[in-house]
Backbone bond lengths (Angstrom), bond angles and torsions (degrees), N, CA, C in turn:
res aa  C-N    CA-C-N  psi(-1)  N-CA   C-N-CA  omega(-1)  CA-C   N-CA-C  phi
1 M - - - 1.379 - - 1.489 112.67 -
2 T 1.271 116.45 135.21 1.463 119.63 177.92 1.437 121.71 -94.49
3 T 1.292 120.94 147.58 1.402 120.69 -177.91 1.574 110.37 -87.29
4 P 1.284 116.38 133.12 1.514 118.14 -177.11 1.529 103.69 -52.90
5 S 1.435 113.53 151.33 1.388 117.42 179.52 1.525 108.54 -102.36
6 H 1.313 118.49 5.79 1.442 118.64 -179.78 1.527 107.61 -138.68
7 T 1.297 121.93 166.83 1.360 125.65 170.62 1.571 107.67 -136.92
8 I 1.364 112.23 139.29 1.514 116.06 177.91 1.503 105.70 -118.94
9 T 1.347 117.62 134.69 1.467 120.83 178.40 1.541 104.87 -127.92
10 L 1.289 117.45 128.57 1.407 124.57 177.46 1.570 106.38 -105.40
11 L 1.505 113.40 119.55 1.452 114.45 179.42 1.527 102.84 -96.82
12 T 1.354 112.99 134.45 1.460 118.88 -174.62 1.531 111.82 -136.42
13 R 1.283 113.78 -171.08 1.476 119.82 179.49 1.452 106.28 -158.76
14 A 1.394 121.76 132.96 1.407 127.93 178.39 1.556 112.37 -47.08
15 G 1.317 118.86 132.61 1.436 122.19 177.64 1.481 114.05 81.23
16 C 1.262 119.19 9.79 1.464 128.97 178.27 1.564 108.14 -92.04
17 G 1.437 114.41 101.23 1.418 118.37 174.60 1.560 118.71 -59.09
18 S 1.286 110.71 -36.25 1.536 118.45 -177.93 1.544 104.77 -68.02
19 C 1.253 115.62 -31.38 1.566 123.03 -178.88 1.515 108.53 -62.83
20 V 1.314 112.53 -43.62 1.558 124.64 -175.50 1.547 104.87 -67.68
21 T 1.218 118.98 -47.65 1.493 123.55 178.62 1.473 112.65 -63.88
22 A 1.304 121.38 -38.86 1.373 124.02 175.47 1.568 113.82 -66.92
23 R 1.288 110.50 -38.73 1.515 109.48 179.32 1.577 109.50 -68.67
24 E 1.342 114.92 -42.99 1.411 115.15 177.41 1.516 116.98 -58.10
25 Q 1.413 114.60 -29.11 1.339 121.78 174.95 1.512 117.87 -70.63
26 L 1.413 111.79 -38.59 1.445 120.36 -174.22 1.657 107.57 -79.96
27 L 1.318 117.49 -37.72 1.520 117.40 -177.67 1.535 115.99 -44.37
28 P 1.296 117.95 -57.59 1.571 117.92 174.65 1.445 112.22 -59.78
29 L 1.314 123.40 -38.52 1.492 122.47 -175.96 1.455 108.92 -73.13
30 C 1.339 121.11 -33.54 1.525 120.42 175.53 1.451 107.30 -68.83
31 A 1.353 122.51 -47.13 1.427 122.21 174.33 1.453 118.42 -51.35
32 E 1.400 114.63 -46.40 1.514 122.31 175.78 1.537 111.32 -53.64
33 F 1.348 116.52 -38.96 1.486 119.59 -169.39 1.469 111.78 -102.97
34 G 1.459 115.42 -1.74 1.530 121.40 179.80 1.469 111.92 68.06
35 V 1.301 116.94 32.31 1.527 122.58 -178.07 1.517 107.81 -107.86
36 P 1.260 118.87 128.43 1.452 122.86 176.60 1.570 112.22 -65.85
37 L 1.328 119.69 142.28 1.447 122.11 171.32 1.462 111.83 -105.15
38 E 1.293 114.91 123.39 1.590 121.70 -177.68 1.564 98.27 -103.46
39 T 1.351 119.70 136.91 1.371 125.53 167.83 1.498 111.80 -111.98
40 V 1.330 118.94 134.97 1.429 117.90 -174.75 1.595 106.95 -135.23
41 D 1.275 116.51 114.03 1.523 121.52 179.05 1.581 102.31 -76.98
42 V 1.381 112.67 117.66 1.413 116.08 -178.79 1.591 113.13 -68.04
43 D 1.298 119.68 -26.76 1.503 122.08 174.08 1.509 113.62 -65.51
44 E 1.383 111.61 -44.39 1.492 119.38 177.07 1.550 112.58 -65.95
45 A 1.395 112.12 -43.97 1.510 115.19 177.48 1.434 116.89 -68.76
46 A 1.289 117.19 -13.46 1.527 122.56 -177.79 1.437 113.40 -66.39
47 A 1.394 116.09 -25.17 1.499 118.99 176.30 1.486 115.53 -62.39
48 V 1.427 116.58 -22.73 1.425 125.45 177.35 1.489 118.08 -115.26
49 D 1.402 111.76 -26.97 1.410 122.99 178.08 1.539 115.54 -141.86
50 P 1.383 108.51 78.82 1.540 116.29 -172.28 1.497 110.89 -68.70
51 E 1.301 117.50 -14.80 1.510 121.90 -178.10 1.542 105.35 -72.28
52 L 1.225 121.47 -33.83 1.407 125.60 176.47 1.400 115.86 -50.41
53 R 1.442 111.01 -56.92 1.519 118.29 175.98 1.568 110.65 -58.44
54 A 1.288 111.44 -42.26 1.404 111.19 -177.63 1.500 120.79 -64.74
55 E 1.371 113.62 -34.63 1.366 126.16 177.34 1.551 112.11 -70.80
56 Y 1.291 112.98 -46.27 1.509 115.29 -164.43 1.571 110.07 -119.12
57 G 1.389 124.99 -9.17 1.392 127.71 -172.34 1.480 117.77 -59.08
58 D 1.397 121.26 -21.43 1.467 119.29 -176.30 1.527 106.14 -103.75
59 R 1.434 123.52 4.93 1.351 121.52 174.98 1.513 116.93 -121.44
60 L 1.252 116.02 27.30 1.450 118.63 -173.77 1.577 114.57 -69.43
61 P 1.175 119.90 152.01 1.401 127.70 -10.21 1.603 116.79 -78.73
62 V 1.326 113.93 150.14 1.409 123.49 -177.08 1.559 107.26 -116.77
63 V 1.288 116.68 130.71 1.464 126.71 170.42 1.498 109.53 -94.62
64 L 1.328 118.51 122.55 1.415 118.92 174.72 1.538 104.92 -109.56
65 L 1.308 116.28 133.08 1.547 123.05 171.96 1.542 111.52 -107.80
66 D 1.285 117.94 112.35 1.419 121.63 179.90 1.502 108.47 62.52
67 G 1.424 120.36 38.93 1.415 126.36 175.93 1.696 111.51 73.15
68 R 1.382 115.90 10.03 1.458 117.02 174.35 1.503 111.09 -118.48
69 E 1.302 116.93 137.01 1.456 117.42 -179.18 1.537 114.90 -56.75
70 H 1.368 112.82 129.19 1.505 118.34 -176.71 1.503 111.65 -112.76
71 S 1.302 114.67 -44.58 1.480 118.38 166.58 1.507 117.59 -153.68
72 Y 1.322 121.53 167.26 1.435 124.43 174.87 1.475 113.21 -140.27
73 W 1.253 119.62 158.12 1.393 135.15 177.83 1.570 107.05 75.03
74 E 1.327 123.07 -29.39 1.477 125.64 176.94 1.628 105.08 -157.28
75 V 1.343 108.51 157.20 1.415 116.11 178.69 1.482 110.12 -77.06
76 D 1.314 118.68 131.14 1.513 120.98 171.80 1.431 106.63 -94.73
77 E 1.310 114.37 83.48 1.538 125.13 -172.06 1.652 110.42 -59.10
78 V 1.287 113.36 -42.50 1.441 114.40 -174.48 1.418 109.48 -68.58
79 R 1.320 120.43 -48.19 1.483 120.25 173.65 1.558 118.38 -63.42
80 L 1.319 116.59 -30.45 1.507 123.56 177.22 1.407 105.23 -64.96
81 R 1.364 113.54 -53.47 1.563 117.65 -179.05 1.563 111.60 -49.54
82 S 1.362 113.98 -44.38 1.369 120.67 -174.27 1.575 110.06 -68.42
83 D 1.313 112.89 -45.40 1.525 116.32 179.20 1.539 113.11 -71.79
84 L 1.193 120.96 -15.85 1.429 124.29 176.39 1.542 110.33 -81.88
85 T 1.197 116.56 -27.60 1.524 119.23 177.69 1.584 110.70 -79.57
86 I 1.258 120.78 -4.72 1.459 125.09 -178.43 1.496 106.82 -81.02
């Protein structure tokens, strides 16, 4: 079994319709590339990492690729596909 070479994290907030749409878009893409999708609610995470909500809370959803911001408000699927093949 091989270890995925990338990680994708979706930063979300409860009640965010755009966050649900982004997750639905990312799930098949992650499955296609064998990359796990981690979802982090910035409000829940603020209990231990308030800087996360301060940094990203007004731009949700945010897609992080390998821990770095890749896109926000919507998934840039074309660019993400390209970046996942690297």
